[in-house]
C-alpha positions in Angstrom: 0.0 0.0 0.0 1.4 3.4 -0.9 2.0 6.0 1.8 -0.9 8.4 2.3 0.4 11.8 3.2 -3.1 13.5 3.3 -3.0 14.0 7.1 0.5 15.6 7.0 -0.5 17.8 4.1 -3.6 18.9 6.0 -1.6 19.7 9.1 0.9 21.7 7.1 -1.9 23.6 5.4 -3.4 24.5 8.7 -0.1 25.5 10.2 0.7 27.8 7.3 -2.7 29.5 7.8 -1.6 31.2 11.0 -1.7 35.0 11.0 0.8 35.1 14.0 3.8 34.8 11.7 4.5 36.8 8.5 5.1 34.9 5.3 8.8 35.9 5.5 9.0 34.4 9.0 7.3 31.2 7.8 9.8 30.8 5.0 12.8 31.4 7.4 11.5 28.9 10.0 10.9 26.3 7.2 14.4 26.8 5.9 15.9 26.6 9.3 14.2 23.3 10.0 15.2 21.9 6.6 18.8 22.8 7.1 18.8 21.3 10.6 17.3 18.1 9.3 20.0 17.9 6.7 17.9 17.5 3.6 19.8 19.2 0.8 16.9 18.9 -1.7 14.4 20.4 0.8 16.9 23.1 1.7 17.3 24.0 -2.0 13.5 24.1 -2.5 13.1 26.3 0.6 15.8 28.7 -0.6 14.1 29.0 -4.0 10.7 29.6 -2.3 12.3 32.2 0.0 13.9 34.0 -2.9 10.6 34.0 -4.9 9.0 35.6 -1.9 11.5 38.4 -2.0 13.9 37.3 0.7 17.4 38.4 -0.2 20.5 36.3 0.1 21.9 38.6 2.8 19.0 37.5 5.0 19.3 33.9 4.0 23.0 33.9 4.8 22.3 35.5 8.2 19.9 32.7 8.9 22.5 30.1 7.9 24.9 31.6 10.4 22.3 31.5 13.2 21.2 28.0 12.4 24.8 26.8 12.3 25.7 28.5 15.6 22.6 27.0 17.4 23.2 23.5 16.0 26.9 23.8 17.0 25.9 24.7 20.5 23.5 21.8 20.7 26.2 19.4 19.5 28.7 20.7 22.0 26.2 20.4 24.9 25.3 16.9 23.8 28.9 15.9 23.7 29.5 17.4 27.2 26.6 15.4 28.5 27.9 12.3 26.7 31.3 12.7 28.4 29.6 13.2 31.8 27.6 10.0 31.3 30.7 8.1 30.1 32.6 9.2 33.3 29.6 8.4 35.6 29.4 5.2 37.6 27.5 3.0 37.1 26.9 3.2 33.4 23.3 4.3 32.6 21.4 2.1 30.2 20.8 3.4 26.7 18.1 1.0 25.7 17.5 -0.8 22.4 18.2 2.2 20.2 21.9 2.5 20.8 23.0 -0.7 22.6 25.5 -3.0 20.7 
């Protein structure tokens, strides 16, 4: 059976209807999420949509800097916690997701 994305599409449609964010803000949030998720095709599509909406490359590049900095901070904090857990005794269980 093929994947039915009707519910996801409906959710996205409703989310984009909000008047609390401008169209520019919606484009920037979408691009930030796509970059963080690491999908190059989605990121390209988001950049094209943002440009079509009149968002300049100066703004898009500023967003790239912010997203990169935030993700680097999260990575560093995750690593610090990983080192703390590695040094703690007794070892905490990870569960089925990451056990050998």
